[in-house]
C-alpha positions in Angstrom: -18.4 64.3 -13.7 -19.9 67.0 -11.6 -18.1 70.0 -13.1 -16.5 72.7 -11.0 -18.4 75.9 -11.9 -21.9 76.6 -10.6 -24.0 78.2 -13.4 -27.7 79.1 -13.8 -30.4 79.7 -16.4 -33.4 81.9 -15.7 -36.9 80.6 -16.3 -37.6 80.5 -20.1 -33.9 80.5 -21.0 -32.5 77.4 -22.7 -28.8 76.5 -23.0 -27.2 73.8 -25.1 -23.9 72.1 -24.5 -21.7 70.6 -27.2 -20.7 66.9 -27.0 -19.2 64.4 -29.4 -20.7 60.9 -29.3 -18.0 58.4 -28.1 -19.9 55.4 -29.6 -22.7 54.7 -32.1 -25.9 53.5 -30.7 -29.3 54.5 -29.4 -29.8 57.3 -26.8 -32.8 56.4 -24.6 -31.8 58.3 -21.4 -30.7 61.9 -20.7 -29.1 62.8 -17.3 -28.2 66.1 -15.7 -26.9 67.3 -12.4 -29.0 69.9 -10.6 -27.1 72.0 -8.2 -28.3 72.5 -4.6 -29.3 76.2 -5.0 -31.7 75.4 -7.9 -35.3 76.6 -7.6 -36.5 74.9 -10.8 -39.5 72.7 -10.3 -39.6 71.5 -13.9 -36.7 71.0 -16.3 -36.8 70.0 -19.9 -33.8 68.2 -21.2 -33.2 67.6 -24.9 -30.7 66.3 -27.5 -30.1 68.4 -30.6 -28.3 67.5 -33.8 -25.4 69.7 -35.0 -26.2 72.3 -37.6 -24.2 74.3 -40.1 -21.6 76.5 -38.3 -21.4 74.1 -35.4 -24.6 75.3 -33.7 -27.5 73.3 -32.3 -29.9 72.3 -35.0 -33.0 70.2 -34.9 -34.4 68.7 -31.7 -33.9 64.9 -31.8 -35.6 63.9 -28.5 -36.5 65.5 -25.2 -38.4 64.9 -22.0 -39.6 66.9 -19.0 -38.5 66.2 -15.5 -40.9 67.4 -12.8 -39.5 67.9 -9.3 -35.9 66.9 -10.0 -33.7 66.2 -7.0 -31.4 69.0 -6.0 -27.7 68.3 -5.4 -28.0 65.0 -7.4 -28.0 63.4 -10.8 -31.4 63.2 -12.4 -32.0 60.7 -15.3 -35.1 60.4 -17.4 -36.2 58.2 -20.3 -36.6 59.9 -23.8 -37.9 58.6 -27.1 -35.0 56.6 -28.5 -32.8 58.2 -31.1 -29.7 56.9 -33.0 -26.3 58.7 -32.6 -23.1 58.1 -34.5 -19.6 57.9 -33.0 -17.5 61.0 -33.7 -20.5 63.2 -34.5 -21.3 66.4 -32.6 -24.6 66.7 -30.6 -25.9 69.2 -28.1 -27.6 68.5 -24.8 -30.0 71.3 -23.8 -31.4 72.3 -20.5 -34.5 74.5 -20.0 -36.4 75.6 -16.9 -39.7 76.6 -18.6 -41.1 80.1 -18.0 -42.6 80.2 -14.5 -40.7 77.1 -13.3 -37.9 78.7 -11.3 -34.2 79.2 -11.9 -32.1 76.2 -12.9 -28.8 75.9 -11.2 -26.4 73.4 -12.7 -22.6 72.8 -13.2 -20.4 73.3 -16.2 -16.7 73.5 -16.9 -16.4 77.2 -16.6 -14.5 78.4 -19.7 -12.9 75.2 -20.8 -13.8 72.4 -23.1 -16.2 72.7 -25.9 -18.9 75.3 -26.5 -22.2 76.2 -24.9 -24.9 78.3 -26.5 -28.0 80.0 -25.2 -31.2 80.2 -27.3 -32.0 83.7 -28.4 -35.5 83.1 -27.1 -35.9 83.9 -23.4 -39.5 83.1 -22.7 -39.6 79.5 -23.7 -42.2 77.1 -22.3 -40.7 74.1 -24.1 -37.5 73.4 -26.0 -37.9 74.6 -29.6 -38.0 72.2 -32.5 -35.2 74.2 -34.1 -32.6 76.2 -32.2 -32.1 79.9 -32.6 -28.6 80.9 -31.7 -28.0 83.3 -28.9 -24.8 83.9 -27.0 -21.9 81.3 -27.3 -19.6 80.5 -24.4 -16.7 78.2 -23.8 -18.4 76.5 -20.8 -19.0 73.0 -22.1 -19.2 70.3 -20.9 -22.0 70.7 -18.5 -22.7 68.0 -15.9 -25.0 66.2 -18.3 -24.8 63.1 -20.5 -26.8 60.8 -22.9 -26.8 57.0 -22.8 -28.6 53.9 -23.8 -30.3 52.0 -21.0 -32.6 49.1 -21.6 
């Protein structure tokens, strides 16, 4: 769903949103909703495993979207990765340094957790997440699925 709260991340600042897999299978597509006011020309989207303390852990798969459509869902193929039903994962969004501000939608204080990376000058999603600030803003308007 397109969530109710408009949110944003500055260039170089990544944020991950907590999700629980509803089915076991293979993720081959990541999708996100980019809000109309976004100026991000490039967005990296990634899927992280869950680490100790219920924080994002290792990057499982990611892809870079160039010139995503504003005010619309954007989907991109990623290297396939297996997920297990009932297991926590994190979908991360990053407008790389110099790419503009990403505007997106999230639940605004309800649902699961969201967490920023402590790094604020990222040019790519990190292989391992370094915890920054945690919020109660998940879910974001993003999802993972298996498309042939």
